[in-house]
MIFI-869149 format. One record per residue (C-alpha): residue number from 0; residue in three letters; x, y, z. Coordinates in nm, 2 decimals. Layout:
REC;zator;nuvo;x;y;z
REC;NUM;ALA;X;Y;Z
...
END
This chain:
REC;zator;nuvo;x;y;z
REC;0;MET;-18.93;-2.23;-1.04
REC;1;THR;-19.31;-2.19;-1.00
REC;2;PRO;-19.49;-1.87;-0.91
REC;3;ASP;-19.57;-2.02;-0.57
REC;4;ASP;-19.21;-2.10;-0.51
REC;5;ARG;-19.11;-1.75;-0.60
REC;6;GLU;-19.38;-1.61;-0.36
REC;7;GLN;-19.25;-1.83;-0.08
REC;8;LEU;-18.89;-1.73;-0.15
REC;9;GLN;-18.99;-1.36;-0.15
REC;10;LYS;-19.15;-1.41;0.20
REC;11;GLN;-18.85;-1.58;0.33
REC;12;ILE;-18.62;-1.30;0.20
REC;13;GLU;-18.84;-1.04;0.35
REC;14;GLN;-18.83;-1.22;0.69
REC;15;LEU;-18.45;-1.22;0.67
REC;16;GLN;-18.44;-0.85;0.59
REC;17;ARG;-18.66;-0.78;0.89
REC;18;GLU;-18.42;-0.97;1.11
REC;19;LEU;-18.13;-0.79;0.96
REC;20;LEU;-18.30;-0.45;1.03
REC;21;GLU;-18.35;-0.56;1.40
REC;22;ALA;-17.98;-0.65;1.42
REC;23;ARG;-17.88;-0.32;1.27
REC;24;GLN;-18.09;-0.13;1.52
REC;25;LYS;-17.92;-0.33;1.80
REC;26;VAL;-17.58;-0.24;1.65
REC;27;SER;-17.68;0.13;1.65
REC;28;GLU;-17.79;0.11;2.02
REC;29;LEU;-17.47;-0.06;2.12
REC;30;GLU;-17.26;0.19;1.93
REC;31;GLN;-17.42;0.47;2.14
REC;32;LYS;-17.36;0.27;2.46
REC;33;THR;-17.00;0.20;2.37
REC;34;LYS;-16.91;0.56;2.35
REC;35;ALA;-17.00;0.61;2.72
REC;36;SER;-16.93;0.26;2.84
REC;37;SER;-16.64;0.13;3.05
REC;38;SER;-16.46;-0.20;3.04
REC;39;ALA;-16.73;-0.34;3.27
REC;40;ASP;-16.97;-0.36;2.97
REC;41;VAL;-16.79;-0.67;2.83
REC;42;GLY;-17.06;-0.90;2.96
REC;43;GLU;-17.33;-0.70;2.79
REC;44;LEU;-17.15;-0.71;2.46
REC;45;SER;-17.09;-1.09;2.49
REC;46;VAL;-17.47;-1.13;2.51
REC;47;THR;-17.51;-0.92;2.20
REC;48;ILE;-17.26;-1.14;2.02
REC;49;SER;-17.47;-1.45;2.10
REC;50;GLU;-17.77;-1.27;1.95
REC;51;PHE;-17.57;-1.23;1.63
REC;52;GLU;-17.49;-1.59;1.64
REC;53;ASP;-17.86;-1.68;1.66
REC;54;THR;-17.94;-1.45;1.37
REC;55;LEU;-17.66;-1.61;1.16
REC;56;ARG;-17.79;-1.96;1.25
REC;57;ARG;-18.14;-1.89;1.12
REC;58;LEU;-18.00;-1.72;0.81
REC;59;VAL;-17.78;-2.02;0.73
REC;60;GLN;-18.06;-2.27;0.78
REC;61;ARG;-18.30;-2.07;0.56
REC;62;THR;-18.04;-2.02;0.29
REC;63;ALA;-17.98;-2.40;0.27
REC;64;MET;-18.36;-2.45;0.24
REC;65;ILE;-18.41;-2.19;-0.03
REC;66;VAL;-18.13;-2.32;-0.26
REC;67;GLN;-18.21;-2.68;-0.15
REC;68;ALA;-17.85;-2.75;-0.02
REC;69;GLU;-17.75;-3.02;0.22
REC;70;LYS;-17.47;-2.81;0.37
REC;71;CYS;-17.43;-2.44;0.42
REC;72;VAL;-17.15;-2.25;0.59
REC;73;VAL;-16.99;-1.91;0.61
REC;74;MET;-16.62;-1.86;0.58
REC;75;VAL;-16.41;-1.56;0.70
REC;76;ARG;-16.05;-1.45;0.66
REC;77;ASP;-15.81;-1.55;0.94
REC;78;ARG;-15.56;-1.26;0.93
REC;79;GLU;-15.30;-1.44;1.14
REC;80;ALA;-15.31;-1.77;0.95
REC;81;GLY;-15.36;-1.61;0.61
REC;82;CYS;-15.64;-1.84;0.50
REC;83;LEU;-16.02;-1.87;0.49
REC;84;VAL;-16.17;-2.06;0.78
REC;85;ALA;-16.53;-2.19;0.83
REC;86;ARG;-16.71;-2.05;1.13
REC;87;LEU;-17.00;-2.17;1.34
REC;88;PRO;-17.30;-2.19;1.32
REC;89;ALA;-17.33;-2.41;1.00
REC;90;PHE;-17.60;-2.62;0.85
REC;91;GLY;-17.55;-2.99;0.78
REC;92;MET;-17.19;-3.00;0.92
REC;93;SER;-17.07;-3.11;1.26
REC;94;ASP;-16.86;-2.87;1.48
REC;95;ASP;-16.55;-3.07;1.41
REC;96;ASP;-16.61;-3.06;1.03
REC;97;VAL;-16.65;-2.68;1.05
REC;98;LYS;-16.33;-2.64;1.26
REC;99;ALA;-16.13;-2.86;1.01
REC;100;TYR;-16.26;-2.67;0.70
REC;101;ARG;-16.01;-2.41;0.59
REC;102;VAL;-15.89;-2.30;0.25
REC;103;ILE;-15.53;-2.18;0.21
REC;104;GLU;-15.46;-1.86;0.01
REC;105;GLY;-15.42;-1.93;-0.36
REC;106;GLU;-15.59;-2.27;-0.34
REC;107;GLY;-15.95;-2.38;-0.38
REC;108;GLY;-16.26;-2.22;-0.53
REC;109;SER;-16.36;-2.04;-0.21
REC;110;ASP;-16.04;-1.84;-0.20
REC;111;ALA;-16.09;-1.75;-0.57
REC;112;VAL;-16.43;-1.61;-0.48
REC;113;PHE;-16.29;-1.42;-0.19
REC;114;GLN;-16.01;-1.27;-0.39
REC;115;ARG;-16.21;-1.18;-0.70
REC;116;GLY;-16.53;-1.08;-0.53
REC;117;GLU;-16.74;-1.28;-0.78
REC;118;PRO;-16.96;-1.59;-0.73
REC;119;LEU;-16.86;-1.93;-0.86
REC;120;ILE;-17.03;-2.26;-0.91
REC;121;LEU;-16.78;-2.51;-0.76
REC;122;GLN;-16.75;-2.74;-1.05
REC;123;THR;-16.41;-2.62;-1.19
REC;124;GLU;-16.08;-2.81;-1.14
REC;125;GLU;-15.96;-2.56;-0.88
REC;126;ALA;-16.25;-2.65;-0.66
REC;127;ALA;-16.21;-3.03;-0.69
REC;128;THR;-15.98;-3.07;-0.39
REC;129;GLU;-16.20;-2.85;-0.17
REC;130;LEU;-16.51;-3.06;-0.27
REC;131;SER;-16.33;-3.39;-0.20
REC;132;LYS;-16.23;-3.28;0.15
REC;133;LEU;-16.59;-3.21;0.23
REC;134;LYS;-16.71;-3.52;0.05
REC;135;ALA;-16.93;-3.30;-0.16
REC;136;ARG;-17.06;-3.36;-0.51
REC;137;ASN;-17.10;-3.00;-0.61
REC;138;GLY;-17.11;-2.66;-0.45
REC;139;ILE;-17.17;-2.29;-0.50
REC;140;SER;-16.98;-2.00;-0.34
REC;141;VAL;-17.07;-1.63;-0.33
REC;142;PRO;-16.87;-1.34;-0.18
REC;143;LEU;-17.00;-1.16;0.14
REC;144;LEU;-16.98;-0.80;0.03
REC;145;VAL;-17.02;-0.50;0.26
REC;146;GLU;-17.09;-0.17;0.08
REC;147;LYS;-16.98;0.17;0.21
REC;148;ARG;-17.20;0.45;0.08
REC;149;ASP;-17.18;0.83;0.09
REC;150;ASP;-17.45;1.07;0.19
REC;151;ASP;-17.61;1.04;-0.15
REC;152;ASN;-17.64;0.66;-0.10
REC;153;MET;-17.37;0.61;-0.37
REC;154;VAL;-17.15;0.31;-0.33
REC;155;MET;-16.80;0.43;-0.24
REC;156;GLU;-16.63;0.10;-0.16
REC;157;ARG;-16.71;-0.27;-0.15
REC;158;ILE;-16.53;-0.49;0.11
REC;159;THR;-16.53;-0.86;0.10
REC;160;VAL;-16.56;-1.00;0.45
REC;161;GLY;-16.60;-1.37;0.37
REC;162;VAL;-16.78;-1.62;0.15
REC;163;LEU;-17.11;-1.80;0.18
REC;164;ASN;-17.09;-2.17;0.06
REC;165;CYS;-17.35;-2.43;-0.01
REC;166;PHE;-17.28;-2.79;-0.10
REC;167;ASN;-17.47;-3.09;-0.24
REC;168;LYS;-17.78;-2.99;-0.42
REC;169;ARG;-18.07;-3.20;-0.29
REC;170;TYR;-18.23;-3.48;-0.49
REC;171;GLY;-17.91;-3.52;-0.70
REC;172;GLY;-17.95;-3.18;-0.87
REC;173;GLU;-17.69;-2.93;-0.99
REC;174;PHE;-17.65;-2.57;-0.88
REC;175;ASN;-17.73;-2.32;-1.16
REC;176;GLU;-17.72;-1.95;-1.23
REC;177;GLU;-18.06;-1.89;-1.08
REC;178;ASP;-17.92;-2.04;-0.75
REC;179;VAL;-17.63;-1.80;-0.78
REC;180;ARG;-17.86;-1.49;-0.81
REC;181;ILE;-18.07;-1.61;-0.51
REC;182;LEU;-17.76;-1.67;-0.30
REC;183;GLU;-17.61;-1.33;-0.39
REC;184;ARG;-17.93;-1.17;-0.26
REC;185;LEU;-17.93;-1.37;0.06
REC;186;SER;-17.56;-1.31;0.10
REC;187;ARG;-17.62;-0.94;0.17
REC;188;SER;-17.79;-1.02;0.49
REC;189;ALA;-17.52;-1.26;0.59
REC;190;ALA;-17.25;-1.01;0.51
REC;191;ALA;-17.41;-0.75;0.73
REC;192;VAL;-17.45;-0.99;1.02
REC;193;ILE;-17.09;-1.11;0.98
REC;194;ALA;-16.95;-0.75;0.96
REC;195;ASN;-17.14;-0.64;1.26
REC;196;ALA;-17.05;-0.95;1.46
REC;197;GLN;-16.68;-0.91;1.37
REC;198;MET;-16.69;-0.54;1.47
REC;199;PHE;-16.83;-0.62;1.81
REC;200;GLN;-16.60;-0.91;1.87
REC;201;GLU;-16.32;-0.67;1.81
REC;202;VAL;-16.47;-0.43;2.05
REC;203;VAL;-16.51;-0.71;2.31
REC;204;ALA;-16.15;-0.82;2.25
REC;205;GLU;-16.02;-0.46;2.29
REC;206;LYS;-16.23;-0.41;2.60
REC;207;GLU;-16.10;-0.74;2.76
REC;208;LYS;-15.74;-0.63;2.68
REC;209;LEU;-15.82;-0.30;2.85
REC;210;VAL;-15.96;-0.48;3.15
REC;211;GLN;-15.66;-0.71;3.18
REC;212;THR;-15.42;-0.40;3.14
REC;213;LEU;-15.60;-0.21;3.41
REC;214;GLU;-15.60;-0.51;3.64
REC;215;SER;-15.23;-0.57;3.60
REC;216;LEU;-15.14;-0.20;3.68
REC;217;THR;-14.91;-0.17;3.99
REC;218;ALA;-15.08;0.16;4.05
REC;219;GLY;-15.44;0.19;4.19
REC;220;LEU;-15.70;0.31;3.94
REC;221;LEU;-16.05;0.44;4.02
REC;222;LEU;-16.30;0.57;3.76
REC;223;ILE;-16.60;0.77;3.89
REC;224;ASN;-16.89;0.88;3.67
REC;225;GLN;-17.08;1.21;3.69
REC;226;LYS;-17.33;1.04;3.94
REC;227;ASP;-17.04;0.98;4.18
REC;228;ARG;-17.06;0.61;4.12
REC;229;VAL;-16.77;0.37;4.06
REC;230;VAL;-16.73;0.27;3.70
REC;231;GLN;-16.40;0.09;3.72
REC;232;MET;-16.17;-0.01;4.01
REC;233;ASN;-15.87;-0.22;3.95
REC;234;ALA;-15.72;-0.50;4.16
REC;235;HIS;-15.46;-0.28;4.33
REC;236;ALA;-15.72;-0.02;4.42
REC;237;ARG;-15.96;-0.28;4.56
REC;238;GLN;-15.67;-0.42;4.77
REC;239;MET;-15.58;-0.07;4.90
REC;240;PHE;-15.93;0.00;5.03
REC;241;GLY;-16.00;-0.36;5.14
REC;242;VAL;-16.28;-0.42;4.89
REC;243;GLY;-16.37;-0.79;4.92
REC;244;SER;-16.56;-1.00;4.68
REC;245;THR;-16.84;-0.75;4.65
REC;246;ASP;-16.84;-0.59;4.30
REC;247;PRO;-16.78;-0.21;4.35
REC;248;VAL;-16.90;-0.11;4.00
REC;249;ASN;-17.21;0.11;4.00
REC;250;ARG;-17.19;0.17;4.38
REC;251;PRO;-17.14;0.52;4.52
REC;252;PHE;-16.77;0.58;4.58
REC;253;VAL;-16.83;0.70;4.93
REC;254;GLU;-16.95;0.35;5.01
REC;255;VAL;-16.66;0.17;4.84
REC;256;VAL;-16.38;0.39;4.97
REC;257;GLN;-16.36;0.35;5.35
REC;258;HIS;-16.10;0.62;5.40
REC;259;GLU;-16.23;0.95;5.52
REC;260;GLU;-15.93;1.17;5.40
REC;261;CYS;-15.94;1.00;5.06
REC;262;ARG;-16.31;1.05;5.02
REC;263;GLN;-16.27;1.43;5.09
REC;264;ILE;-15.99;1.45;4.84
REC;265;LEU;-16.20;1.26;4.58
REC;266;GLN;-16.50;1.49;4.63
REC;267;ARG;-16.27;1.80;4.59
REC;268;MET;-16.11;1.64;4.27
REC;269;ILE;-16.46;1.58;4.12
REC;270;GLN;-16.56;1.93;4.19
REC;271;ASP;-16.24;2.06;4.04
REC;272;SER;-16.31;1.86;3.72
REC;273;LEU;-16.65;2.03;3.69
REC;274;ASN;-16.49;2.38;3.71
REC;275;PRO;-16.38;2.49;3.36
REC;276;ASN;-16.18;2.79;3.50
REC;277;PRO;-15.97;2.67;3.79
REC;278;ALA;-15.80;2.94;4.00
REC;279;PRO;-15.46;3.02;3.87
REC;280;LEU;-15.15;2.94;4.08
REC;281;ALA;-14.95;3.22;4.24
REC;282;PRO;-14.62;3.31;4.08
REC;283;ASN;-14.35;3.04;4.16
REC;284;GLU;-14.62;2.83;4.32
REC;285;GLU;-14.61;2.46;4.24
REC;286;LYS;-14.92;2.25;4.28
REC;287;LYS;-14.84;1.95;4.49
REC;288;PRO;-15.02;1.62;4.44
REC;289;ASP;-15.24;1.49;4.73
REC;290;GLU;-15.10;1.21;4.94
REC;291;ILE;-15.28;0.97;5.17
REC;292;ARG;-15.16;0.71;5.42
REC;293;VAL;-15.33;0.37;5.41
REC;294;TYR;-15.28;0.09;5.67
REC;295;ASP;-15.31;-0.28;5.58
REC;296;PRO;-15.46;-0.54;5.82
REC;297;GLU;-15.11;-0.63;5.94
REC;298;GLY;-15.03;-0.28;6.04
REC;299;GLY;-14.82;-0.19;5.74
REC;300;GLU;-14.82;0.17;5.64
REC;301;TYR;-14.83;0.28;5.27
REC;302;ILE;-14.82;0.63;5.12
REC;303;TYR;-15.01;0.69;4.79
REC;304;GLN;-14.99;0.99;4.57
REC;305;MET;-15.32;1.08;4.40
REC;306;HIS;-15.35;1.21;4.05
REC;307;ALA;-15.68;1.30;3.89
REC;308;ALA;-15.79;1.37;3.53
REC;309;THR;-16.12;1.42;3.36
REC;310;VAL;-16.25;1.16;3.11
REC;311;ARG;-16.44;1.29;2.80
REC;312;ASP;-16.59;1.14;2.49
REC;313;ASP;-16.53;1.23;2.13
REC;314;ALA;-16.78;1.51;2.15
REC;315;ASN;-16.59;1.65;2.45
REC;316;ASN;-16.87;1.56;2.69
REC;317;LEU;-16.76;1.49;3.04
REC;318;LEU;-16.79;1.12;3.13
REC;319;GLY;-16.63;1.12;3.48
REC;320;THR;-16.31;1.15;3.67
REC;321;VAL;-16.02;0.90;3.68
REC;322;VAL;-15.79;0.89;3.98
REC;323;ILE;-15.45;0.71;3.98
REC;324;PHE;-15.29;0.61;4.32
REC;325;ASN;-14.92;0.58;4.29
REC;326;ASP;-14.73;0.40;4.57
REC;327;VAL;-14.46;0.64;4.69
REC;328;THR;-14.40;0.46;5.02
REC;329;GLU;-14.04;0.36;4.94
REC;330;LEU;-13.96;0.70;4.80
REC;331;ARG;-14.08;0.88;5.10
REC;332;ASN;-13.91;0.64;5.34
REC;333;LEU;-13.59;0.68;5.15
REC;334;GLU;-13.61;1.06;5.16
REC;335;GLN;-13.67;1.05;5.54
REC;336;MET;-13.39;0.80;5.58
REC;337;LYS;-13.15;1.02;5.38
REC;338;THR;-13.24;1.32;5.59
REC;339;ASN;-13.18;1.13;5.91
REC;340;PHE;-12.86;0.98;5.76
REC;341;VAL;-12.71;1.33;5.69
REC;342;SER;-12.80;1.44;6.05
REC;343;ILE;-12.66;1.12;6.20
REC;344;VAL;-12.34;1.13;5.99
REC;345;ALA;-12.28;1.49;6.11
REC;346;HIS;-12.32;1.37;6.46
REC;347;GLU;-12.10;1.07;6.41
REC;348;LEU;-11.82;1.29;6.26
REC;349;ARG;-11.85;1.54;6.54
REC;350;THR;-11.83;1.27;6.81
REC;351;PRO;-11.46;1.18;6.76
REC;352;LEU;-11.36;1.53;6.67
REC;353;THR;-11.48;1.68;7.00
REC;354;PRO;-11.24;1.47;7.23
REC;355;MET;-10.96;1.51;6.97
REC;356;LYS;-11.00;1.89;6.97
REC;357;GLY;-11.03;1.90;7.35
REC;358;PHE;-10.72;1.70;7.43
REC;359;ILE;-10.51;1.87;7.16
REC;360;ARG;-10.61;2.20;7.30
REC;361;THR;-10.52;2.08;7.65
REC;362;LEU;-10.18;1.97;7.54
REC;363;LEU;-10.12;2.29;7.35
REC;364;ASP;-10.21;2.51;7.65
REC;365;ASP;-9.94;2.33;7.85
REC;366;VAL;-9.67;2.52;7.67
REC;367;ASN;-9.39;2.41;7.91
REC;368;GLU;-9.52;2.06;7.95
REC;369;GLU;-9.55;2.11;8.33
REC;370;TRP;-9.91;2.04;8.40
REC;371;TYR;-9.94;1.67;8.31
REC;372;LEU;-9.72;1.36;8.38
REC;373;LEU;-9.59;1.15;8.09
REC;374;GLU;-9.84;0.88;8.16
REC;375;ASP;-10.13;1.14;8.14
REC;376;ARG;-9.99;1.27;7.80
REC;377;ARG;-9.97;0.91;7.66
REC;378;GLU;-10.33;0.85;7.77
REC;379;PHE;-10.44;1.17;7.59
REC;380;TYR;-10.24;1.06;7.28
REC;381;ASN;-10.41;0.71;7.29
REC;382;ILE;-10.76;0.87;7.31
REC;383;ILE;-10.67;1.10;7.02
REC;384;ASP;-10.54;0.79;6.82
REC;385;GLU;-10.85;0.59;6.89
REC;386;ASN;-11.08;0.87;6.77
REC;387;ILE;-10.87;0.91;6.46
REC;388;ASP;-10.92;0.54;6.38
REC;389;ARG;-11.29;0.58;6.45
REC;390;LEU;-11.31;0.88;6.22
REC;391;SER;-11.10;0.70;5.95
REC;392;ARG;-11.34;0.40;5.96
REC;393;LEU;-11.64;0.62;5.92
REC;394;ILE;-11.48;0.80;5.62
REC;395;ASN;-11.39;0.47;5.47
REC;396;ASP;-11.75;0.36;5.51
REC;397;LEU;-11.87;0.67;5.33
REC;398;LEU;-11.62;0.61;5.05
REC;399;ASN;-11.73;0.24;5.03
REC;400;ILE;-12.09;0.36;5.00
REC;401;SER;-12.00;0.56;4.70
REC;402;ARG;-11.82;0.27;4.53
REC;403;ILE;-12.10;0.03;4.60
REC;404;GLU;-12.36;0.28;4.47
REC;405;ARG;-12.17;0.31;4.15
REC;406;LEU;-12.05;-0.05;4.09
REC;407;GLY;-12.22;-0.27;4.34
REC;408;ALA;-12.03;-0.51;4.57
REC;409;GLN;-11.76;-0.56;4.31
REC;410;GLY;-11.67;-0.19;4.35
REC;411;LEU;-11.52;-0.26;4.68
REC;412;GLU;-11.13;-0.25;4.67
REC;413;MET;-11.03;-0.58;4.82
REC;414;THR;-10.67;-0.70;4.90
REC;415;TRP;-10.69;-1.08;4.92
REC;416;GLU;-10.45;-1.25;5.15
REC;417;GLN;-10.43;-1.54;5.40
REC;418;VAL;-10.57;-1.42;5.73
REC;419;GLU;-10.58;-1.59;6.07
REC;420;LEU;-10.94;-1.52;6.19
REC;421;HIS;-10.88;-1.58;6.56
REC;422;ASP;-10.63;-1.30;6.58
REC;423;VAL;-10.86;-1.06;6.40
REC;424;ALA;-11.15;-1.15;6.63
REC;425;GLU;-10.94;-1.10;6.95
REC;426;SER;-10.81;-0.77;6.82
REC;427;VAL;-11.17;-0.64;6.74
REC;428;ALA;-11.30;-0.78;7.08
REC;429;THR;-11.02;-0.60;7.27
REC;430;MET;-11.11;-0.27;7.10
REC;431;GLN;-11.49;-0.32;7.17
REC;432;ARG;-11.43;-0.41;7.53
REC;433;GLY;-11.28;-0.07;7.58
REC;434;ARG;-11.62;0.08;7.48
REC;435;THR;-11.84;-0.10;7.73
REC;436;ASP;-11.83;-0.20;8.09
REC;437;LYS;-12.17;-0.39;8.08
REC;438;HIS;-12.08;-0.66;7.83
REC;439;THR;-11.86;-0.96;7.84
REC;440;LEU;-11.71;-1.05;7.50
REC;441;VAL;-11.61;-1.41;7.45
REC;442;VAL;-11.42;-1.54;7.14
REC;443;ASP;-11.53;-1.90;7.08
REC;444;PHE;-11.36;-2.06;6.77
REC;445;ASP;-11.36;-2.43;6.66
REC;446;PRO;-11.08;-2.50;6.57
REC;447;GLU;-10.90;-2.21;6.73
REC;448;LYS;-10.68;-2.13;6.43
REC;449;ILE;-10.88;-2.07;6.11
REC;450;MET;-10.70;-1.95;5.80
REC;451;VAL;-10.92;-1.77;5.54
REC;452;GLU;-10.84;-1.59;5.22
REC;453;THR;-11.00;-1.24;5.28
REC;454;ASP;-10.92;-0.87;5.31
REC;455;LYS;-10.80;-0.82;5.67
REC;456;ASP;-10.93;-0.46;5.70
REC;457;MET;-11.27;-0.56;5.54
REC;458;ILE;-11.32;-0.86;5.77
REC;459;GLN;-11.23;-0.64;6.07
REC;460;ASN;-11.49;-0.40;5.95
REC;461;VAL;-11.75;-0.68;5.93
REC;462;MET;-11.67;-0.79;6.29
REC;463;HIS;-11.66;-0.43;6.42
REC;464;ASN;-12.00;-0.35;6.28
REC;465;ILE;-12.18;-0.67;6.40
REC;466;ILE;-12.03;-0.66;6.75
REC;467;SER;-12.09;-0.29;6.78
REC;468;ASN;-12.45;-0.35;6.68
REC;469;SER;-12.49;-0.62;6.94
REC;470;ILE;-12.36;-0.39;7.21
REC;471;LYS;-12.60;-0.11;7.10
REC;472;TYR;-12.91;-0.33;7.11
REC;473;SER;-12.82;-0.50;7.43
REC;474;PRO;-12.86;-0.21;7.67
REC;475;GLY;-12.88;-0.43;7.97
REC;476;GLY;-12.54;-0.58;7.91
REC;477;GLY;-12.46;-0.96;7.92
REC;478;GLU;-12.25;-1.19;7.72
REC;479;ILE;-12.17;-1.14;7.35
REC;480;ARG;-12.02;-1.45;7.20
REC;481;ILE;-11.81;-1.44;6.88
REC;482;LEU;-11.84;-1.77;6.71
REC;483;ALA;-11.65;-1.93;6.42
REC;484;ARG;-11.68;-2.29;6.28
REC;485;LEU;-11.52;-2.46;5.98
REC;486;GLU;-11.77;-2.62;5.75
REC;487;PRO;-11.68;-2.89;5.49
REC;488;ALA;-11.78;-2.84;5.13
REC;489;THR;-12.14;-2.94;5.03
REC;490;THR;-12.35;-2.94;4.72
REC;491;GLU;-12.47;-2.59;4.81
REC;492;HIS;-12.13;-2.43;4.90
REC;493;ALA;-11.76;-2.48;4.90
REC;494;GLU;-11.55;-2.53;5.22
REC;495;SER;-11.64;-2.23;5.42
REC;496;VAL;-11.62;-2.07;5.77
REC;497;LEU;-11.94;-1.98;5.96
REC;498;ILE;-11.90;-1.66;6.17
REC;499;GLY;-12.16;-1.56;6.42
REC;500;VAL;-12.22;-1.30;6.69
REC;501;LYS;-12.47;-1.39;6.96
REC;502;ASP;-12.62;-1.15;7.21
REC;503;HIS;-12.90;-1.15;7.47
REC;504;GLY;-13.04;-0.81;7.38
REC;505;MET;-13.36;-0.67;7.24
REC;506;GLY;-13.42;-0.93;6.97
REC;507;MET;-13.61;-0.87;6.65
REC;508;THR;-13.95;-0.92;6.49
REC;509;GLU;-13.98;-1.15;6.19
REC;510;PRO;-14.06;-0.86;5.94
REC;511;PHE;-13.74;-0.68;6.05
REC;512;LEU;-13.53;-0.99;6.02
REC;513;LYS;-13.62;-0.99;5.65
REC;514;ARG;-13.49;-0.64;5.62
REC;515;ILE;-13.15;-0.70;5.76
REC;516;GLY;-12.89;-0.54;5.54
REC;517;GLU;-13.11;-0.27;5.39
REC;518;LYS;-12.95;0.07;5.35
REC;519;PHE;-13.04;0.33;5.63
REC;520;ASN;-13.23;0.06;5.82
REC;521;ARG;-13.18;0.14;6.19
REC;522;GLY;-13.43;-0.06;6.38
REC;523;ASP;-13.79;-0.18;6.39
REC;524;GLY;-13.96;0.10;6.58
REC;525;ARG;-13.80;0.05;6.92
REC;526;PRO;-13.56;0.29;7.09
REC;527;LYS;-13.24;0.32;6.89
REC;528;SER;-12.88;0.37;7.01
REC;529;GLY;-12.73;0.58;6.73
REC;530;GLY;-12.55;0.47;6.42
REC;531;THR;-12.58;0.57;6.06
REC;532;GLY;-12.79;0.28;5.94
REC;533;ILE;-12.53;0.18;5.68
REC;534;GLY;-12.31;-0.06;5.89
REC;535;LEU;-12.50;-0.39;5.82
REC;536;TRP;-12.56;-0.27;5.46
REC;537;LEU;-12.18;-0.24;5.42
REC;538;VAL;-12.13;-0.58;5.59
REC;539;LYS;-12.38;-0.74;5.35
REC;540;ASN;-12.19;-0.60;5.05
REC;541;ILE;-11.85;-0.70;5.19
REC;542;ILE;-11.98;-1.05;5.23
REC;543;MET;-12.12;-1.05;4.88
REC;544;ALA;-11.78;-0.95;4.75
REC;545;HIS;-11.66;-1.27;4.92
REC;546;LYS;-11.93;-1.46;4.74
REC;547;GLY;-12.08;-1.54;5.08
REC;548;GLU;-12.41;-1.48;5.26
REC;549;MET;-12.54;-1.30;5.56
REC;550;TRP;-12.86;-1.34;5.78
REC;551;ALA;-12.99;-1.31;6.13
REC;552;GLU;-13.19;-1.52;6.37
REC;553;SER;-13.40;-1.42;6.67
REC;554;PRO;-13.65;-1.61;6.89
REC;555;GLY;-13.84;-1.29;6.94
REC;556;ILE;-13.85;-0.96;7.12
REC;557;ASP;-13.61;-0.93;7.42
REC;558;LYS;-13.47;-1.28;7.35
REC;559;GLY;-13.15;-1.18;7.18
REC;560;THR;-13.02;-1.20;6.82
REC;561;THR;-12.75;-1.40;6.64
REC;562;PHE;-12.59;-1.25;6.33
REC;563;TRP;-12.44;-1.51;6.09
REC;564;VAL;-12.21;-1.47;5.79
REC;565;ARG;-12.07;-1.75;5.58
REC;566;ILE;-11.76;-1.69;5.36
REC;567;PRO;-11.56;-1.95;5.15
REC;568;VAL;-11.22;-2.04;5.29
REC;569;VAL;-11.07;-1.98;4.94
REC;570;HIS;-11.19;-1.69;4.74
REC;571;PRO;-11.40;-1.83;4.45
REC;572;ALA;-11.20;-1.62;4.19
REC;573;ASP;-10.88;-1.78;4.29
REC;574;GLU;-11.04;-2.12;4.30
REC;575;ASP;-11.17;-2.08;3.95
REC;576;ALA;-10.83;-1.96;3.82
REC;577;GLY;-10.66;-2.26;3.98
REC;578;MET;-10.91;-2.50;3.81
REC;579;ALA;-10.85;-2.33;3.48
REC;580;MET;-10.47;-2.38;3.51
REC;581;GLN;-10.53;-2.75;3.59
REC;582;LYS;-10.74;-2.79;3.28
REC;583;ASP;-10.46;-2.62;3.07
END
């Protein structure tokens, strides 16, 4: 190599070193930003990665020119695949060639260089296969080493991050030891660029994972910096506060959160986070989390519990306040429903006890049985008997609730037998007629006699609950029709009976129709007529025990409702057992 060549080479190396220094300065700047950045910085980091790519492209091109190689490419370790893979950008190779170029662990000269950390002129037998795949005559490979130094600039550790390969010496030449020394010197710059690029690619990947994790949270998340601006707001929080397509990041939170009560709570939470010595709680005092009510465009009400925490960096500097919004709507509704349920059950238990106590006291006061005729006494006994039955049904309902809560619908104790449904319907209708003088109950069966395998008491319970419901929610009276139709077997269900109760009462809204059968559900906001809110829930579970289904239909408010249940004529468990015996 002539003195002029050496001078030219020295200038090119100095240029690469300047570019490397610039890259390192950018790395340092980004490391400072990363400490205080949120996941919204992913785009900025991606731009930096592209700058690394440009630096690496220039480095690869100049390396190929300096050692007079037709091809030059960097290879890095793929941890998942366990092999060396070429990465873009490359010189003298197409994108497809780069993607196809990989060296399995234990095979090829490049892997030997990576494992040993020593350069190699690819003319040995172990490199022959690698050269043939690239259609190369010869090659040279040097390790990309990153040195970790202590405060005294002493090398503590050398880490191999990849290899730098050049192929096909121009003009039919061969690579020599001088090329090795030049390439080793150039590889330091490449190693630094690769190491920095990998580090920031990992940062980008981690941040993208964090973004996806935050976006998928079922709770709302809002991160506010010290300047009261939004740093992060996940999808659930944006939906809560009706934030449209406008990016909320870097906007003042008072502009983003259009909820006055929430804004006040957020301002107090931010002030509390700045106070290092919060006021202590009084003895036995428990700090309750703040709650807000949010309404969606369709009028639905949601209750959110707010929890705040300060966010600090590694140096314990305050970065901002993060607030989590937990949806406790169902929990609060359930607590209210249970409170109401206890009150209602107490009332329902007292209702039959009051006349029972009154008539028994009346009979006991007539010591000589002189005050009332025999017919009057029998009427008193009948009233007491009916109220005992009513009390018994309520107690059985409560016991069934306990069984269903523990074991599901299969926890119900069922006695399967052949039952004639028309007789059951007439019996229930007769009892219900005695409780109303405004309604006309009509039993409409086709055919009139329908035999079904069921539990007689349970199917009576089903009819009592549905018919009683129709009476309650038809305050103006009118006809209540009890329907039953036999249905032949289809691809969707076995031979079954369809039972319906049709009224002309208050009707239901579409959202409430979807909630039919929910526990403690007692109406859709309109005046109610008593009840525990468990009747239709029990009906639903009884029908599930039959392997059947339940639903309701209503044309709209004040247009009546029809409750439907479908149960198989033969209980599926018996049917399955019969088929098994036939197979045997």
